[in-house]
C-alpha positions as CSV (number, residue, x, y, z in Angstrom):
1,M,0.7,-27.4,60.0
2,T,2.0,-25.2,57.1
3,P,5.4,-23.9,58.8
4,S,5.2,-19.9,58.6
5,H,7.9,-18.2,57.9
6,D,6.5,-14.8,59.7
7,R,6.4,-16.7,62.6
8,F,9.8,-17.2,62.7
9,S,11.0,-13.8,61.8
10,A,12.3,-12.9,64.9
11,V,13.2,-16.5,66.5
12,P,16.8,-17.2,66.1
13,H,18.2,-19.3,63.5
14,A,18.9,-22.0,65.9
15,D,15.7,-22.3,67.1
16,I,14.4,-22.4,63.4
17,K,16.6,-25.8,63.3
18,N,15.2,-27.1,66.6
19,D,11.4,-26.4,65.1
20,E,11.9,-28.1,62.1
21,R,13.8,-31.5,63.5
22,R,11.1,-31.4,66.5
23,E,8.3,-31.5,63.6
24,W,9.8,-34.3,61.6
25,L,10.4,-36.3,63.9
26,R,8.9,-39.7,62.9
27,I,8.1,-43.3,64.1
28,E,6.6,-46.3,62.9
29,D,3.4,-47.5,65.3
30,R,0.0,-49.5,65.2
31,L,-2.4,-46.5,66.3
32,L,-6.8,-46.6,66.3
33,L,-7.5,-44.2,63.1
34,E,-10.2,-42.7,60.9
35,Y,-10.3,-40.8,57.5
36,R,-12.2,-40.0,55.4
37,R,-12.4,-37.3,51.8
38,A,-13.1,-34.0,53.5
39,D,-15.7,-33.1,51.2
40,E,-17.5,-36.0,52.1
41,P,-19.7,-36.0,54.8
42,A,-19.3,-37.1,58.5
43,E,-20.9,-40.5,58.0
44,A,-18.1,-41.6,55.0
45,M,-15.0,-41.8,57.7
46,N,-14.4,-45.6,58.0
47,A,-17.2,-46.4,55.1
48,H,-14.6,-47.5,52.6
49,L,-13.0,-49.8,54.6
50,P,-14.3,-53.7,55.6
51,P,-17.8,-53.6,58.0
52,A,-16.1,-53.7,61.6
53,T,-16.2,-57.3,63.3
54,E,-16.7,-58.5,66.8
55,D,-12.7,-58.4,66.6
56,T,-12.4,-55.2,65.6
57,I,-14.6,-54.1,67.7
58,A,-12.9,-55.5,70.8
59,T,-9.6,-54.2,69.5
60,A,-10.9,-50.4,69.3
61,V,-13.1,-50.4,73.0
62,S,-10.0,-52.1,75.0
63,K,-7.1,-50.6,73.2
64,P,-7.0,-47.1,75.1
65,T,-7.9,-48.9,78.6
66,L,-4.8,-51.2,77.7
67,D,-2.1,-48.6,76.7
68,L,-3.4,-46.7,80.2
69,L,-2.6,-49.6,82.1
70,V,1.2,-49.9,80.1
71,R,2.0,-46.7,80.5
72,A,0.2,-46.3,84.1
73,G,1.6,-49.7,85.6
74,E,0.7,-50.7,88.7
75,T,-0.6,-46.8,89.7
76,F,-3.4,-47.5,88.0
77,A,-3.8,-51.4,88.1
78,G,-3.8,-51.0,91.9
79,S,-6.5,-47.7,91.4
80,P,-9.9,-48.3,92.5
81,L,-10.8,-47.1,89.1
82,L,-9.5,-49.8,86.8
83,P,-13.1,-52.0,87.5
84,W,-15.0,-49.2,86.6
85,V,-13.3,-48.6,83.1
86,S,-13.5,-52.3,82.4
87,K,-16.9,-52.3,83.5
88,I,-17.5,-49.4,80.6
89,D,-15.4,-50.5,78.5
90,W,-17.5,-54.3,78.9
91,M,-21.0,-52.5,78.1
92,L,-19.9,-50.4,75.2
93,E,-17.9,-53.3,73.4
94,T,-21.4,-55.5,74.3
95,I,-23.3,-52.8,72.7
96,L,-21.2,-52.2,69.6
97,K,-21.1,-55.7,69.2
98,S,-24.8,-56.5,69.6
99,L,-25.4,-53.4,66.4
100,V,-23.5,-55.4,64.4
101,K,-25.0,-58.6,64.7
102,S,-28.4,-57.1,64.2
103,H,-27.4,-53.9,61.4
104,P,-24.7,-55.4,60.1
105,G,-22.2,-52.2,58.5
106,S,-24.1,-50.1,60.9
107,V,-20.7,-49.4,63.4
108,A,-18.0,-47.4,61.7
109,I,-15.3,-47.4,64.0
110,A,-11.8,-46.7,64.5
111,R,-9.4,-49.1,63.4
112,L,-6.2,-50.3,64.9
113,T,-3.9,-49.3,61.9
114,D,0.0,-49.3,60.9
115,V,1.1,-45.5,60.6
116,D,3.7,-43.9,60.0
117,I,3.3,-40.1,62.0
118,S,5.3,-37.0,63.1
119,A,3.8,-33.7,63.6
120,G,4.0,-32.9,60.1
121,G,2.1,-35.5,58.5
122,L,0.8,-39.4,58.6
123,G,0.8,-42.2,56.2
124,F,-0.6,-45.3,56.5
125,D,-1.6,-48.0,54.0
126,T,-5.4,-47.8,52.6
127,P,-7.6,-50.3,50.7
128,R,-9.1,-46.8,48.5
129,H,-7.9,-44.7,46.1
130,F,-7.3,-41.3,46.7
131,E,-5.3,-38.9,44.7
132,S,-2.3,-36.6,45.3
133,D,-3.8,-33.6,46.3
134,D,-6.9,-35.1,48.2
135,L,-8.0,-33.2,51.6
136,L,-8.5,-36.2,53.7
137,V,-9.9,-35.2,57.3
138,V,-8.1,-37.4,60.0
139,K,-8.5,-38.7,63.6
140,V,-6.2,-40.6,65.4
141,I,-5.9,-41.9,69.0
142,L,-2.9,-41.4,70.7
143,P,-2.4,-44.0,74.0
144,P,-3.9,-43.6,76.1
145,F,-6.6,-41.4,75.7
146,S,-5.6,-38.4,73.1
147,M,-8.0,-37.6,70.6
148,I,-6.0,-35.5,67.4
149,E,-8.4,-34.5,64.8
150,A,-6.4,-32.8,61.7
151,T,-7.1,-31.8,58.3
152,A,-4.4,-33.2,56.0
153,R,-2.9,-33.3,52.5
154,I,-2.3,-36.1,50.4
155,I,0.7,-35.4,49.2
156,R,2.1,-39.5,47.6
157,V,-0.2,-42.3,46.6
158,D,2.5,-45.4,46.2
159,P,1.4,-48.9,45.4
160,A,0.6,-50.6,49.2
161,Q,4.0,-52.1,50.1
162,K,4.8,-56.1,51.4
163,G,2.5,-57.6,48.8
164,A,-0.2,-56.3,50.2
165,S,-3.0,-54.8,48.2
166,G,-4.0,-51.3,48.3
167,F,-2.1,-48.1,48.5
168,H,-0.1,-46.2,50.8
169,V,-0.8,-43.0,51.1
170,A,1.9,-40.3,52.1
171,T,0.1,-37.0,54.0
172,Q,1.4,-33.4,55.1
173,F,-0.9,-31.7,57.9
174,V,-2.2,-28.8,56.7
175,E,-4.6,-27.9,59.9
176,L,-3.4,-29.0,63.0
177,G,-3.6,-27.1,66.4
178,G,-0.7,-26.4,68.4
179,D,-1.5,-28.1,71.5
180,D,-2.3,-31.3,69.0
181,Q,1.4,-31.3,67.2
182,E,3.1,-30.7,70.8
183,L,0.7,-34.5,72.0
184,I,2.2,-36.0,68.8
185,I,5.5,-34.6,69.6
186,R,5.3,-35.5,73.2
187,H,3.9,-39.6,71.9
188,I,6.8,-40.4,69.4
189,L,9.6,-39.1,72.1
190,Q,7.7,-41.4,74.5
191,V,8.0,-44.7,72.3
192,Q,11.3,-43.6,71.1
193,A,12.4,-44.0,75.1
194,E,10.4,-47.4,75.6
195,R,11.5,-48.9,72.8
196,L,15.2,-47.8,73.6
197,R,14.7,-49.1,77.3
198,A,13.7,-52.2,76.0
199,R,16.1,-53.3,73.6
200,K,19.0,-51.9,76.7
201,S,17.1,-54.7,78.8
202,A,16.9,-57.4,76.0
203,H,21.4,-57.4,75.9
């Protein structure tokens, strides 16, 4: 979402700074991600990635449930809903794996991707070459089950780091709903708090 000076015109200066700080809170994370260029048809989503495998399908299906177990802990682990969710996951995974075997390349599915994310934008590695100013449609699943869909403009393209092939793209959201922005900010704050607790308990 591009900041608008008009919406800040009646807001005290301290509140503007606070909003900007929240928007640029940033973390590195591993999230389920899909993307395509905005001028491409919906079926082009993930078309540039290697075909889905049984492993990528298992990861995409199971990650939201595993995230829910981590977040809800014993509350969800003891819930009568857990066996039903597990059964649905198993059925979905079985169907998708069967499709991949019978029609290779037919399953387009979100991939677990290393990203850096803020309420202002998203960065990630991709095997596909994009240009600066390309508009992307991106879909990100925030744990456990929140789907964020946004339009993002590529502001920088660099070679991928750490000897990886491909490119690293940095994007800025240009269309992102206010509720989705709040979901991203809450996710970032929660992950930061979880990581801080983990560091403290390790000492």
